[in-house]
DSSP file (Angstrom, degrees, kcal/mol; ACC not computed):
  #  RESIDUE AA STRUCTURE BP1 BP2  ACC     N-H-->O    O-->H-N    N-H-->O    O-->H-N    TCO  KAPPA ALPHA  PHI   PSI    X-CA   Y-CA   Z-CA
    1    1 A M              0   0    0      0, 0.0     2,-0.1     0, 0.0     5,-0.0   0.000 360.0 360.0 360.0 132.2   -9.2  -13.8   26.2
    2    2 A S    >   -     0   0    0      1,-0.1     3,-1.3    19,-0.0     4,-0.4  -0.394 360.0-103.8 -85.0 168.3  -11.8  -15.2   23.9
    3    3 A D  G >  S+     0   0    0      1,-0.3     3,-1.3     2,-0.2    89,-0.5   0.846 119.5  64.0 -58.8 -34.2  -11.2  -16.5   20.4
    4    4 A E  G 3  S+     0   0    0      1,-0.3    -1,-0.3    87,-0.1    89,-0.1   0.785 102.0  50.0 -60.2 -26.9  -12.8  -13.2   19.1
    5    5 A Q  G <  S+     0   0    0     -3,-1.3     2,-0.8    87,-0.1    -1,-0.3   0.524  82.6 106.4 -91.9  -5.3  -10.0  -11.2   20.6
    6    6 A I    <   +     0   0    0     -3,-1.3    86,-2.5    -4,-0.4     2,-0.4  -0.635  40.7 162.8 -80.3 113.1   -7.2  -13.3   19.2
    7    7 A I  E     +A   91   0A   0     -2,-0.8     2,-0.4    84,-0.2    84,-0.2  -0.990   8.2 173.7-133.0 127.5   -5.5  -11.3   16.4
    8    8 A Q  E     -A   90   0A   0     82,-3.0    82,-3.4    -2,-0.4     2,-0.5  -0.987  27.9-136.1-136.5 137.8   -2.1  -12.3   15.1
    9    9 A E  E     -A   89   0A   0     -2,-0.4     2,-0.2    80,-0.2    80,-0.2  -0.819  28.8-170.4 -91.2 135.1    0.2  -11.1   12.3
   10   10 A I  E     -A   88   0A   0     78,-2.2    78,-0.6    -2,-0.5     2,-0.3  -0.740  16.9-114.9-118.1 169.7    1.9  -14.1   10.4
   11   11 A Q    >   -     0   0    0     -2,-0.2     3,-0.6    76,-0.1    67,-0.3  -0.704  25.4-107.1-105.9 152.0    4.6  -14.2    7.8
   12   12 A L  T 3  S+     0   0    0     -2,-0.3    67,-0.2     1,-0.2     3,-0.1  -0.387  98.4  23.0 -66.5 155.3    4.6  -15.2    4.1
   13   13 A N  T 3  S+     0   0    0     65,-3.4     2,-0.3     1,-0.2    -1,-0.2   0.742  95.4 110.4  58.2  32.9    6.3  -18.5    3.3
   14   14 A K    <   -     0   0    0     -3,-0.6    64,-0.7    64,-0.3     2,-0.4  -0.976  64.9-126.2-129.5 149.2    6.1  -20.2    6.6
   15   15 A V  E     -D   77   0B   0     83,-0.5    83,-3.2    -2,-0.3     2,-0.4  -0.797  29.6-169.9 -92.7 134.2    4.0  -23.1    7.7
   16   16 A Y  E     -DE  76  97B   0     60,-3.0    60,-2.5    -2,-0.4     2,-0.6  -0.944  20.7-143.0-125.0 146.2    1.8  -22.5   10.7
   17   17 A K  E     -DE  75  96B   0     79,-2.8    79,-2.3    -2,-0.4     2,-0.4  -0.945  26.3-158.7-101.1 124.0   -0.3  -24.9   12.9
   18   18 A V  E     + E   0  95B   0     56,-2.9     2,-0.3    -2,-0.6    77,-0.2  -0.832  14.8 173.3-109.2 144.1   -3.4  -23.0   13.9
   19   19 A S  E     - E   0  94B   0     75,-2.7    75,-3.6    -2,-0.4     2,-0.3  -0.996  24.0-130.2-149.4 153.8   -5.6  -23.9   16.9
   20   20 A R        -     0   0    0     -2,-0.3    73,-0.1    73,-0.2     5,-0.0  -0.725  10.6-141.6-100.0 150.7   -8.6  -22.6   18.7
   21   21 A R  S    S+     0   0    0     -2,-0.3    -1,-0.1    71,-0.2    72,-0.1   0.744  92.7  39.6 -81.0 -22.6   -8.8  -22.1   22.4
   22   22 A T  S    S-     0   0    0      2,-0.2    -1,-0.1     1,-0.1    -2,-0.0  -0.933  78.7-133.3-124.7 149.2  -12.4  -23.2   22.5
   23   23 A P  S    S+     0   0    0      0, 0.0     2,-0.4     0, 0.0    -1,-0.1   0.601  73.1 109.8 -77.4  -9.1  -13.9  -26.1   20.4
   24   24 A S        -     0   0    0      1,-0.2     4,-0.3     2,-0.1    -2,-0.2  -0.540  41.1-179.0 -77.5 124.6  -17.0  -24.0   19.3
   25   25 A Y  S    S+     0   0    0     -2,-0.4    -1,-0.2     1,-0.1     0, 0.0   0.272  74.5  71.9 -99.3   7.6  -16.8  -23.1   15.6
   26   26 A E  S    S+     0   0    0      1,-0.1    -1,-0.1     3,-0.1     3,-0.1   0.715  83.9  62.7 -95.2 -21.2  -20.1  -21.2   16.0
   27   27 A S  S    S-     0   0    0      1,-0.3     2,-0.3    -3,-0.2    -2,-0.1   0.906 120.4  -6.2 -74.1 -41.6  -18.9  -18.2   17.9
   28   28 A I        -     0   0    0     -4,-0.3    -1,-0.3    64,-0.1   -25,-0.0  -0.992  62.6-126.1-152.2 143.6  -16.5  -16.9   15.2
   29   29 A R        -     0   0    0     -2,-0.3    62,-0.1    -3,-0.1    43,-0.1  -0.842  34.9-126.0 -89.0 113.9  -15.2  -18.1   11.9
   30   30 A P        -     0   0    0      0, 0.0    41,-2.3     0, 0.0     2,-0.3  -0.305  40.2-176.3 -56.4 138.6  -11.4  -18.0   12.1
   31   31 A S  E     -CB  70  91A   0     60,-2.2    60,-3.0    39,-0.3     2,-0.4  -0.972  28.4-144.7-144.6 158.4  -10.1  -15.9    9.2
   32   32 A L  E     -CB  69  90A   0     37,-2.4    37,-2.7    -2,-0.3     2,-0.4  -0.980  17.7-168.4-120.7 133.2   -7.0  -14.7    7.4
   33   33 A M  E     - B   0  89A   0     56,-2.5    56,-3.0    -2,-0.4     2,-0.5  -0.990   9.6-152.1-125.2 127.2   -6.9  -11.3    5.8
   34   34 A A  E     - B   0  88A   0     31,-0.6     2,-0.3    -2,-0.4     3,-0.2  -0.876  17.3-164.0 -99.6 131.0   -4.2  -10.0    3.5
   35   35 A E  E     + B   0  87A   0     52,-2.9    51,-2.9    -2,-0.5    52,-1.3  -0.847  54.7  60.9-114.1 149.7   -3.5   -6.3    3.5
   36   36 A G  S    S-     0   0    0     -2,-0.3    -1,-0.1    49,-0.3     3,-0.1   0.301 103.6 -86.5 122.3  -9.3   -1.7   -4.1    1.1
   37   37 A G  S    S+     0   0    0      1,-0.3    48,-0.2    -3,-0.2    -1,-0.1   0.165  97.7  95.3 100.7 -20.5   -3.6   -4.4   -2.2
   38   38 A G        -     0   0    0     46,-2.7     2,-0.3    -3,-0.1    -1,-0.3  -0.005  69.5-112.8 -85.1-163.0   -1.9   -7.5   -3.6
   39   39 A S  E     -F   82   0B   0     43,-1.5    42,-2.7    -3,-0.1    43,-1.7  -0.948  18.9-156.4-134.8 158.4   -3.0  -11.1   -3.4
   40   40 A V  E     -FG  80  64B   0     24,-2.3    24,-2.7    -2,-0.3     2,-0.5  -0.917  17.5-128.3-128.0 156.6   -1.8  -14.3   -1.8
   41   41 A D  E     -FG  79  63B   0     38,-3.2    38,-2.7    -2,-0.3     2,-0.5  -0.933  25.6-156.1-102.4 127.5   -2.2  -18.0   -2.4
   42   42 A V  E     -FG  78  62B   0     20,-2.7    20,-2.0    -2,-0.5     2,-0.4  -0.905   6.9-167.5-107.7 128.4   -3.3  -19.9    0.8
   43   43 A Y  E     -FG  77  61B   0     34,-3.2    34,-2.3    -2,-0.5     2,-0.3  -0.958   8.2-176.0-112.4 133.5   -2.6  -23.6    1.2
   44   44 A I  E     +FG  76  60B   0     16,-2.3    16,-0.7    -2,-0.4    15,-0.4  -0.970   4.2 176.5-132.2 150.4   -4.3  -25.6    3.9
   45   45 A R  E     -F   75   0B   0     30,-1.7    30,-2.1    -2,-0.3    10,-0.0  -0.948  32.4-138.7-143.7 160.5   -4.0  -29.2    5.0
   46   46 A D  S    S+     0   0    0     -2,-0.3     2,-0.3    27,-0.2    -1,-0.1   0.718  88.9  52.0 -89.9 -25.1   -5.3  -31.5    7.7
   47   47 A T  S    S-     0   0    0     28,-0.1    -1,-0.0    26,-0.0    28,-0.0  -0.852  95.6 -96.2-118.9 153.2   -2.0  -33.2    8.4
   48   48 A E        -     0   0    0     -2,-0.3     2,-0.1     1,-0.1    -2,-0.1  -0.431  43.5-133.7 -66.9 128.1    1.5  -31.8    9.3
   49   49 A P        -     0   0    0      0, 0.0     3,-0.1     0, 0.0    -1,-0.1  -0.472   4.7-142.5 -80.3 154.4    3.6  -31.7    6.1
   50   50 A A  S    S+     0   0    0     -2,-0.1     2,-0.3     1,-0.1     3,-0.1   0.657  82.7   5.2 -83.6 -18.2    7.1  -32.9    5.9
   51   51 A S  S  > S-     0   0    0      1,-0.1     4,-1.9     0, 0.0    -1,-0.1  -0.956  76.6-103.0-156.4 168.6    8.2  -30.1    3.6
   52   52 A I  H  > S+     0   0    0     -2,-0.3     4,-1.8     2,-0.2     5,-0.2   0.902 121.6  56.8 -65.6 -39.7    7.0  -26.9    2.0
   53   53 A A  H  4 S+     0   0    0      1,-0.2     4,-0.5     2,-0.2    -1,-0.2   0.905 107.8  47.0 -58.3 -41.4    6.7  -28.9   -1.3
   54   54 A E  H >4 S+     0   0    0      1,-0.2     3,-1.0     2,-0.2    -1,-0.2   0.882 107.6  55.7 -69.0 -35.0    4.4  -31.3    0.4
   55   55 A M  H 3< S+     0   0    0     -4,-1.9     4,-0.4     1,-0.2    -1,-0.2   0.834 108.0  50.0 -59.1 -34.2    2.4  -28.4    1.9
   56   56 A K  T 3< S+     0   0    0     -4,-1.8     2,-1.6     2,-0.1    -1,-0.2   0.496  76.1 105.1 -89.5  -3.4    1.9  -27.2   -1.7
   57   57 A E  S <  S-     0   0    0     -3,-1.0     3,-0.1    -4,-0.5    -1,-0.0  -0.658  93.9-113.8 -71.8  96.9    0.7  -30.5   -3.0
   58   58 A I        +     0   0    0     -2,-1.6     3,-0.2     1,-0.2    -2,-0.1  -0.056  60.1 157.0 -61.4 113.4   -2.6  -29.0   -2.9
   59   59 A Q  S    S-     0   0    0    -15,-0.4     2,-0.3    -4,-0.4    -1,-0.2   0.794  90.3 -14.2 -87.5 -44.0   -5.2  -30.3   -0.5
   60   60 A D  E    S+G   44   0B   0    -16,-0.7   -16,-2.3    -3,-0.1    -1,-0.4  -0.901  73.3 176.1-158.9 130.3   -6.9  -27.0   -0.8
   61   61 A K  E     +G   43   0B   0     -2,-0.3     2,-0.3   -18,-0.2   -18,-0.2  -0.988   0.7 175.1-136.7 143.2   -5.6  -23.7   -2.2
   62   62 A Q  E     -G   42   0B   0    -20,-2.0   -20,-2.7    -2,-0.4     2,-0.5  -0.980  26.4-132.4-149.9 138.5   -7.3  -20.4   -2.7
   63   63 A E  E     -G   41   0B   0     -2,-0.3     2,-0.4   -22,-0.2   -22,-0.2  -0.753  29.1-170.6 -87.0 132.3   -6.1  -17.0   -3.9
   64   64 A I  E     +G   40   0B   0    -24,-2.7   -24,-2.3    -2,-0.5     5,-0.1  -0.954  16.8 168.8-124.7 144.6   -7.3  -14.2   -1.6
   65   65 A K  S    S-     0   0    0     -2,-0.4   -31,-0.6   -26,-0.2    -1,-0.1   0.496  75.3 -24.3-113.3 -98.7   -7.1  -10.4   -2.1
   66   66 A S  S    S+     0   0    0    -33,-0.1   -27,-0.1   -29,-0.1    -2,-0.0   0.477 111.3  89.5-103.6  -2.9   -9.0   -8.2    0.2
   67   67 A Q  S    S-     0   0    0      1,-0.1   -33,-0.3   -34,-0.0     2,-0.1  -0.644  84.7-102.0 -91.6 152.5  -11.7  -10.5    1.5
   68   68 A P        -     0   0    0      0, 0.0     2,-0.5     0, 0.0   -35,-0.2  -0.399  27.9-140.1 -71.6 151.9  -11.1  -12.7    4.5
   69   69 A F  E     -C   32   0A   0    -37,-2.7   -37,-2.4    -2,-0.1     2,-0.4  -0.948  18.8-123.5-111.6 124.6  -10.3  -16.4    4.0
   70   70 A A  E     -C   31   0A   0     -2,-0.5     2,-0.9   -39,-0.2   -39,-0.3  -0.562  18.6-148.6 -73.0 124.6  -12.0  -18.9    6.4
   71   71 A V        +     0   0    0    -41,-2.3    -1,-0.1    -2,-0.4     5,-0.0  -0.820  37.9 148.0 -98.8 102.9   -9.3  -20.9    8.2
   72   72 A L        +     0   0    0     -2,-0.9    -1,-0.1   -43,-0.1    -2,-0.0   0.313  50.9  71.3-120.1   4.1  -10.9  -24.3    8.9
   73   73 A H  S    S-     0   0    0      2,-0.1   -27,-0.2     1,-0.1   -55,-0.1  -0.861  79.0-124.4-119.9 157.8   -7.8  -26.7    8.6
   74   74 A P  S    S+     0   0    0      0, 0.0   -56,-2.9     0, 0.0     2,-0.4   0.718  90.4  59.6 -78.5 -18.8   -5.0  -27.0   11.2
   75   75 A Y  E     -DF  17  45B   0    -30,-2.1   -30,-1.7   -58,-0.2     2,-0.4  -0.931  63.4-179.6-116.7 137.1   -2.1  -26.3    8.8
   76   76 A L  E     +DF  16  44B   0    -60,-2.5   -60,-3.0    -2,-0.4     2,-0.3  -0.984  10.9 178.9-138.7 138.3   -1.7  -23.1    6.8
   77   77 A Y  E     -DF  15  43B   0    -34,-2.3   -34,-3.2    -2,-0.4     2,-0.5  -0.991  10.7-163.6-140.4 132.2    0.9  -21.8    4.4
   78   78 A V  E     - F   0  42B   0    -64,-0.7   -65,-3.4    -2,-0.3     2,-0.4  -0.969   7.3-178.9-125.6 126.6    0.7  -18.5    2.6
   79   79 A E  E     - F   0  41B   0    -38,-2.7   -38,-3.2    -2,-0.5     2,-0.1  -0.960  33.4-107.1-123.8 138.6    2.7  -17.4   -0.5
   80   80 A Q  E     + F   0  40B   0     -2,-0.4   -40,-0.3   -40,-0.2     3,-0.1  -0.393  33.1 175.2 -63.7 137.8    2.6  -14.1   -2.2
   81   81 A N  E     +     0   0B   0    -42,-2.7     2,-0.3     1,-0.5   -41,-0.2   0.764  69.8   5.3-106.0 -61.5    0.8  -14.1   -5.6
   82   82 A T  E    S- F   0  39B   0    -43,-1.7   -43,-1.5     2,-0.1    -1,-0.5  -0.957  92.4 -82.4-126.4 148.5    0.9  -10.4   -6.6
   83   83 A A  S    S+     0   0    0     -2,-0.3   -47,-0.1   -45,-0.2     2,-0.0  -0.510  86.8  51.0 -87.1 158.7    2.5   -7.5   -4.8
   84   84 A P        +     0   0    0      0, 0.0   -46,-2.7     0, 0.0     2,-0.5   0.579  51.6 159.8 -95.5 148.0    2.2   -5.5   -2.6
   85   85 A I        +     0   0    0    -48,-0.2   -49,-0.3     1,-0.1     3,-0.1  -0.995   5.3 172.4-120.2 124.4    1.3   -7.4    0.6
   86   86 A T        +     0   0    0    -51,-2.9     2,-0.3    -2,-0.5   -50,-0.2   0.776  63.4   4.8-100.4 -32.8    2.0   -5.5    3.7
   87   87 A K  E     - B   0  35A   0    -52,-1.3   -52,-2.9     2,-0.0     2,-0.5  -0.998  48.9-149.5-154.4 147.8    0.4   -7.7    6.4
   88   88 A L  E     -AB  10  34A   0    -78,-0.6   -78,-2.2    -2,-0.3     2,-0.6  -0.977  24.4-165.5-116.8 116.0   -1.2  -11.1    6.9
   89   89 A I  E     -AB   9  33A   0    -56,-3.0   -56,-2.5    -2,-0.5     2,-0.5  -0.893   5.3-165.0-109.6 122.4   -3.7  -10.9    9.8
   90   90 A L  E     -AB   8  32A   0    -82,-3.4   -82,-3.0    -2,-0.6     2,-0.4  -0.915   9.9-169.6-107.4 132.5   -5.1  -14.1   11.4
   91   91 A T  E     +AB   7  31A   0    -60,-3.0   -60,-2.2    -2,-0.5   -84,-0.2  -0.966  59.9  14.4-127.0 135.0   -8.2  -13.7   13.6
   92   92 A G  S    S+     0   0    0    -86,-2.5     2,-0.3   -89,-0.5   -71,-0.2   0.404 109.3  68.4  89.6  -1.5   -9.9  -16.2   15.9
   93   93 A V  S    S-     0   0    0    -87,-0.3     2,-0.4   -62,-0.2   -73,-0.2  -0.985  75.8-120.6-143.0 155.0   -7.1  -18.8   16.1
   94   94 A E  E     -E   19   0B   0    -75,-3.6   -75,-2.7    -2,-0.3     2,-0.4  -0.779  27.3-154.2 -93.2 143.0   -3.6  -19.1   17.5
   95   95 A A  E     -E   18   0B   0     -2,-0.4     2,-0.4   -77,-0.2   -77,-0.2  -0.970  11.7-175.0-122.1 131.6   -0.8  -19.8   15.1
   96   96 A K  E     -E   17   0B   0    -79,-2.3   -79,-2.8    -2,-0.4     2,-0.1  -0.994  32.0-114.8-123.4 128.7    2.5  -21.5   15.9
   97   97 A E  E     -E   16   0B   0     -2,-0.4     2,-0.5   -81,-0.2   -81,-0.3  -0.402  24.4-138.7 -63.3 136.7    5.2  -21.8   13.2
   98   98 A V        -     0   0    0    -83,-3.2     2,-1.0    -2,-0.1   -83,-0.5  -0.875  10.9-136.2-100.0 127.5    6.0  -25.3   12.3
   99   99 A D              0   0    0     -2,-0.5   -83,-0.0     1,-0.2   -85,-0.0  -0.704 360.0 360.0 -86.2  99.4    9.7  -26.0   11.8
  100  100 A I              0   0    0     -2,-1.0    -1,-0.2   -85,-0.1   -48,-0.2   0.392 360.0 360.0-125.9 360.0   10.0  -28.1    8.6
């Protein structure tokens, strides 16, 4: 399966480590899409956080609504901003939940 075919649903309020199967960042831009009409706040980091609070000590944060968000850092945390959010779809990377 190529990176283009990796599509995964993730949950709100969980920290994920995302990784690519191939090192090429040219074939596809990994992205996160929030569905449902609301918006989410996305927090990303380069290093593994010790806690949710540390994850939210903003290294980079962006609010997204219906447009895809480029996932270019290895740690990802998504929090609901406005309702409703029905699904969070991650494309082009594999995500594993980090137990913190």
